[in-house]
C-alpha positions in Angstrom: -16.3 15.0 10.5 -14.1 12.3 12.1 -10.8 14.4 12.5 -8.2 16.8 11.0 -4.9 16.4 9.5 -5.4 12.6 8.1 -4.1 11.7 4.6 -6.2 13.1 1.4 -6.1 9.6 0.5 -8.2 7.9 2.9 -10.6 5.2 1.6 -11.3 2.1 4.4 -13.1 2.5 7.3 -14.0 0.5 10.1 -15.9 0.9 13.8 -14.8 -1.1 16.6 -17.0 -2.1 19.2 -16.0 0.8 21.4 -17.1 3.0 18.4 -13.3 4.3 17.9 -12.7 4.1 14.3 -9.5 2.7 12.0 -9.0 4.5 8.6 -6.9 3.4 6.1 -5.2 5.7 3.5 -4.6 4.4 -0.2 -1.0 5.6 0.2 0.1 3.3 3.1 -1.1 5.0 6.5 -3.5 3.4 9.1 -4.9 5.8 12.0 -6.5 5.1 14.6 -9.4 7.8 15.9 -11.1 7.5 19.0 -14.4 9.4 19.6 -12.7 12.6 20.6 -11.3 12.9 17.1 -7.6 12.1 18.3 -5.7 10.3 16.0 -2.7 8.0 16.0 -1.0 6.3 13.4 -0.9 2.5 14.0 1.0 2.2 10.4 2.8 3.9 7.7 4.2 2.0 4.9 4.7 4.9 2.4 8.5 4.5 2.6 8.1 0.5 1.4 5.6 1.9 -1.3 3.1 -0.7 0.1 -0.5 0.6 -0.6 -3.3 -0.3 1.4 -6.5 -1.0 0.1 -10.1 -0.6 1.7 -10.1 -2.9 5.2 -11.9 -5.3 7.0 -12.1 -6.2 10.5 -13.2 -9.6 12.2 -15.0 -8.5 15.2 -15.1 -11.8 16.8 -11.2 -12.2 16.3 -10.5 -8.5 16.5 -7.8 -8.9 13.5 -7.8 -5.9 10.9 -7.3 -7.2 7.2 -5.1 -4.9 5.1 -5.3 -5.6 1.2 -1.8 -4.6 0.1 -3.0 -3.5 -3.8 0.0 -3.9 -5.8 1.6 -6.3 -3.8 -1.3 -9.0 -4.1 -1.2 -9.8 -0.5 -3.4 -9.3 2.6 -1.9 -8.2 5.7 -3.6 -9.0 9.1 -3.2 -7.4 12.6 -4.8 -8.5 15.7 -5.8 -5.8 18.4 -5.2 -6.1 21.9 
């Protein structure tokens, strides 16, 4: 088990270099989950009705790419 209390629409997952995880949920939530299972909501676009599809991470630039499904766009977020 990764963690508890996540949205049931979870569908995308990437592992960071430090082994923490980023998990996307189809309904618009993106979580960061550390190795102890603690989760932080990084993004929540449910009010805007922007669904997130699978996610991808470029480990050389630390940019997370998030397709927005029905909006036909890709959002990019830089991790610091």
